[in-house]
N, C-alpha and C positions, 0 to 999 in steps of 0.2 A: 568486376570483383566487388562483392559486398563488404560491409564493415567487418564482419567476423573473419572473412577470408583475408582481408587486409591486415588484421591483427595477427593472423597466423603467419602471413608472409613476413611481418615485422619480427615476430619471434624467431623464425628461421634465419632471417638476416642477422639478427642479434647473435644467435648461436654460431653463425658462420664466422664471426669476428674473432673467435677464440680458437687457438690451434688444437686444444684438447681440454677436457673438462671432467671433473668429478661432480656428480649430482648427489646431494643429500636426499636419500630416497626412503620415505617412510612406508610407501605403499598406498597412501591416500591418493585421491584423484589429482591433486595439484602436482605432487612430486612424480606421480606415475606419468602424467601427460608431459611434464618437463623432461623426464628421462626418455620417454618415447621420441619426443621432438629432437632432443640432443642426439639420440642414436640415429635418427633419420638423417640428420645433417652431418654428424661427425663419424658415424660408424664405430669402428673399434677404438677410436680416439676419445671415447667417453666411458665412464665407469659409474654405475649406480651403487651407492654404498648405504646400507641400512645399519643404524646404530642399535646395538643390543645391550640392554641393561635390565634391571629389575622393573623398570617403568614401561617396558615393552611387553605386552601380553603375548602369549603363545598364539592366540587367535590372529592378532595383527601381524606377527612374524610370518605365520603361514600364508596369510593373504598377500603380503609383500612378495614372498618367494614365488607363489603361484603366478602372480601377475608378471613378475620379471621373466619367469620361464616362458609364459605364453607369448610375451613380446620379444623373446630372444635377446634380452638386454644383457650386456656384460654386468655382472652383479656380484657383490660380496657383502658379507656381514662383518661388522667391526665392533668390538667391545668398547663401551664407554663407562666411565667411573663416576658419574655425577652423584650417585647415591652416597658415595663416601665423602662428599664435600659438605662440611657443616653448614655452609651458607645455603646450599641447596636444600639440605634436610630441614633447616629452620622454617622453610615454607612461608616466607613473607611474599608480598605481591610481586617481588622481583625474581621469584624462583626460576622462571623460564630463562632469565638472563644467564644464570649459572649453568643451566642445562645446555643451552646453545653455545655458550663459551667453551664448554668441554667438548661438545660435538665438533665445532669448527676448528678448535685447536688440533683435535685428532685428524680431521680431514685435511687441514693444512699440512700436517706432518706427512700424511699419506701421499698427498699430491706432490710435495717436495721430493719425497723419497723415490717416487715413480716417474717424475718428469711431467706431470699434468700441469697445464698452464694456469688453471683457475678452479675455484669451487663455486657451485651455484646451489640455490635452494628454491623451493616452490612457493614462496610468498606471492600472493596475488593482490590486485588493486583493492579489493574489498577488505583484505586483512589490515590495510594501513589505517582503517578507521577504528580498529579494536585495540584493546590494551594487550600488547604483545611485546614484552621487554626483550624477548629473543631477537627482535629486529635490531636492537642496539648492538648486541653481540655480533650479529651479521655485519653491521657497518664497521665495527671495530676490526673485524677480520677481512674486510673488503670482499665479502662474499657477493657474487653476482646475483641479480634478481631479474632474470630474463622475462618472466611472466608480467612483472610490473612494467618493465621497459616496453613491452608490447601492448600495454594498456588492457590486459586481460582481467576480467572479473571472474568470480566463481561460476556464474551461469555460462559465461563464454567457454571456460575451460571444460565444464561438463559436456557442453554441446560438441566442442572440437574433439574431446576424448571419445564421445559416442560415435562420431563420424569416423574416427580413426580405428575403432574397434578396441580401444583400451578397456579391458574387462571391468575395471573398477569405476567406470564413468559415473555410475549412479550410486556409488557406495556412500553411506552416511559418513559424516566427519567422525574421525576416531583419534583424537589427540592422546597423548601418553596417559598412563594410569595415574600419574601424580596430579594431573589436572582434576581428578575426582576428589582429592583430599582438601578439605577446607583450609584456607590460609590460617596459619598459626598452629595447626596440628602437624607435628613432625612427620616428615616423609621417611618411612622406614621400609625395608624390604618386606617386613611382616604386614604392614598396612597395605602396601601395593598388592601383595598376594591375596589379601582379603577382598580387595576391590575386584581383582581379576576373577576370583572364584565366585563372587557375587554376580558379576556380569555374565559369566559362563552359565550360571544357574538361570538368569533371566533369559538368556539365549535358548537354553534348553526348554524353557516354558513357552517358547514361540514368539517372544517379543522381538520387534525389529529395530526400533529406535528408542534408546533408553540410556540412562546413566545411573550408576550407583555412586552417590555422593557420600563421602566418609567424613562425618563430623564427630570424630572421636568415639563416644559411646553411642552415637545416633547414626543410623543409616537413613539417608533421604533418597528415595527412589523416584526418579523422573522417567515417565514413559510418554511417548508421542500422544498428542491430544486424541487422535483417532483410535488409540489403543487403551485410553483411560477407562472406558466402560467395562472392558474385560478385566482390567487391573482392579477395578473396584468391586468385582463380584466377591461375595463372602468367602467362597472357597479359595479364590486366588489370594485374598488378603491373608487367610490362614496359612497358605503356602509361603507367602513373603515372610511372615513372622517366624515360621519354622526355619526357613533357610537362613535368614539374617541373624537370628538369635544363636543358631548353631555356629555361625561365623564369629560370634563373640560380641555382637552389638547388644546393648541394653534396651535401646528403643528402636523401633522400626516405623518409619513414616512414609507415606505416599504423597508426593508433592502435587497438589491439585492444579497448579499452573501447567503441569506437564513438562516434557523435555524441552529445553532450549539451550543452545550453545552458550557457554561462558556464564552460566548462572551464578557461579561463585564470585564473579567480578562485580555483580550488582551491588554488593555491600561496600565496595571500595569508595572511600571519600577523599583520601589524600594519597597520592602515589609518588614515590621517589624513585629515581632512576640512577643506577650506579654511574659514576663518572667513567669516561673511556680511559 
C-alpha cells in the first residue's frame, strides 16, 4: 500500500467510527470527495447538505446538484440566513466565521432533529495554513474534519477523487460569492448578484479560471496567467468595460498579476478572531 492509499484507508477508518453523518457539501472537490467517501463507508447513514443563500451562485448550485446525482449521494438543499446578520454584512476579515457559524448551527439542528450522530466538513491539511476564520466556527460546533485526520492535502484529494470518478476532481476552487467582495465593503444581496452576473459574463466569454473582485465602485478582474494574453486584447478590454460598467461599476481594471486564490487576504496586517 502506497502513501496515498494509506491516507485513503485512514479516511475510511475515520468515517467508520461514526454511526451516521451529515456532510456540509458545497460541490467543490474537497466536500464532494468527503461525501463520496462517507457514502461509500456509511451508505444511507450519511446525508450531503448544500447551504443555499444569496452567496451561492446558480452555477455552483447546479454543479453541486449534478455531482450529487452522478454519485447517487443522499443530498438536500438547506436555506441559510447569513446575509441578514449585520456582523456578516459588515464584511471584516472575520466574515467567514459568521457564515460558518450560521451553517453549522443549521446543520447541528438538522442532525439533532433527524438522529445523525455528527456533522463533518471538507477542510484539508493545506487549508490550515491559510486565513480561514470559519475553522474556528467549526471547532466551536465540534464539526468533524476527516480529511485533516487522514492527512490529506488538496493534491491528494484531487488524485483520489480522479481515481474514484468524482466528476469535479479537477474543478477550480469556487468559494462563495462574498469572498469576491473587498473587506470593508458591505455584503448585500445586490452586490452578490452583481458579482454573480459578472462571473457569468466571464464564463460566457470563454474564460476558465477567474475572479471578479468587487471594490465598491471598482471591478478588479483576475484571470489565470495563461489566459491573460487573450484578456489583454483590445477587443476583449472593450468588452470588459462594456459588461462591468453596465453592471454599475465606475472603474474597470484587469489585475496584471492574474488570478490567485485569496488575493483579498494579501492586504491583511492585523487579524482578530472572535472568542468562542
